[in-house]
N, C-alpha and C positions, 0 to 999 in steps of 0.2 A: 502494501501499501504506497511504499513512501516512494515511487515512481510512475508509480499508475492506479491513478485512484481507484474503487473499486466500480463504479460504474462506466467506464469504458472500457469495465476487461468481459470474455467472454467467456468466459468461467469462473467459477467459485471453490474449493473442493472446502468439506469444514471436516474435519477430521474429527471420527467418532468414536474411533478407539487404537491406542499403541499398548501389544505389547512387545516382547521377548521371547524367541521360541529358537528351536534348532533348524537349521533349515530343509535336514531330512524330518522334519516334524508336518511338513506341506501334505492339509488334504489334497482328494483328490480335486473338489471345486477351488481350491487356490489355486490349486497351479491352471487349473483354466482360464484364471484372474489374472493371472502370471500373463495371457498370453498363448498358452498351448492352444491351440484351434482345438474345440471337440472334435474327435470323428481324427485325428492331425495324428495320433501318438499308436504304437502295433500293440502295446500290451494292455500300458495304462497312464494315467496322466502324469504320475509321478513320478516315471524313470523320461517319458518326453522332459520333463521340466528337468532333471538331473545330468541329459544331457544338454539342453542351455544355458543354468548351472556352470557348466563347466567347460564350454564355448566362449561365455563372457566370463566368470570370475575362475577360473581352471588353474591359471599359474599361478597364481596368487592365493586361493582358498580353493581348493579343487571339494566334488561333494563330498570323497572319503574324509576327510578330517568333521564335516557336520557342524560345521561351526556355528555361532549365535547372531540369529539374524532380529532388525526390527519387524515386524510386522502393524503395519502401520491401515488402518480401516480409514476409509473416509466413505462423502458420498459427495454429489454432489449438484448447487446448485444453480440454475440459470435465472 
């Protein structure tokens, strides 16, 4: 809001929940919400998400290390 007044923004996100969990604790629904298209996985969304995770974060924080992550839930206000 320092640089763009709310009335000029196209989208506003309201944070509804924040928690910490291990990356391997992701649910099927959360994996799909993270960008795994429904039906685009061979076994289940978590396995597809683990491959996506390693593609993005694998050099520093591989899936096997099961790092702690912040889980931020939000709702979209227009």
